[in-house]
N, C-alpha and C positions, 0 to 999 in steps of 0.2 A: 676241675674240669671234671663232670661224669658222664662216662661213656658206657653205652648200653650193650649188650651182646644181643647179637640178631641170630636166631636157632635159622640153621639153614634147611630149608624144606625144598624139595623137589617140586611140589605142588604147591607152595609159594612162589617161588622164582618163576615157575611155569607161566601162573597167573599175572604176576608182576610184568612181566615181559609182554603178555598179549595185552594186559590193560596200558602199559606205555605207548604200546604201537597201536592199538584199535580204540580204546577209551583212556585218553590222557587226563580227563576230568575227573578220573575213578581212582588214580593211580597213588593216590596218598590216602586212600580210604583203609586205613591200616585194619578195622575192625573186620569190616566186610571181609577183606583179603585174607585176615587169619582165620575168620571162620569159615569161610570157602574153601580154604586150604586145608583144613582140617576136616572138614566134611569129605572132601575127595580123598583123603590118606585114610579114613576111615571106613568108605566105599571100597579101597582099593584093597586094605586088610582083609575086609569081610570076603569080599568074593574071591584072595586066593584061598584063605582058610576053608572055604566053600568048593574048592577045587578047580576053579576057574585058572584058565591058563595067566601068565603075566600079562601077553598083550593083550588078552580080553578084559582082565581087572584094570589094565591102563585104559583101555577103550570106556569104561563104565567110570572109572573115574573122573576122567575128562567131560564125559558127561555132565557130572555134578559141578566139576570146576567152573565149566563155562555156562551153565545154565542162565538162561535170560541174557545172555551176553552175545546175541549172533547179530542184531541190527546197531549198528555203531554210525551215531549222526556225523563223528569225525570223517569216517571214510566216506561216508556220502559228501560231506564239505571238498574232500580232497579230489573226488571223482569229478564233480560239478566244475572246481578251479581248473582241473587239468582237462577238461573238455570245453569248457565254454571260452577260458583265457590262455589257452596254449600257446597263442602268439605274444602274450605279453609276458608270461611267465618265463624265467630263465629254465634252463637245460643243461644237466638235469636240474630238478628241482635241489634246494639245499636241504641238508640233512635237518630232518624235523621238522619240513615245512608241512602245513601252515601253524604250527603249535602258537603262533606269536598273535592269532585272530583271538 
């Protein structure tokens, strides 16, 4: 059995967490995650090298990391289900609900 090492990357982990919570359909898109995390890291390093503060560089990198990921169909679905079917749904919602849809 062959195992692969996964490089620890702050930006990769941050993006993977965000995708799992808001864009579950994208959480297995490894090429996208790798490219976006690498781009965010480059942005962060360039910003620090140019004299930006670490929080400022982090904000710039986050803009790159989350570019185009503001509207989530998943979050919309959860909101509609919670608002329209409040009485029919268990409270609190099961963890990961409604990833089964």
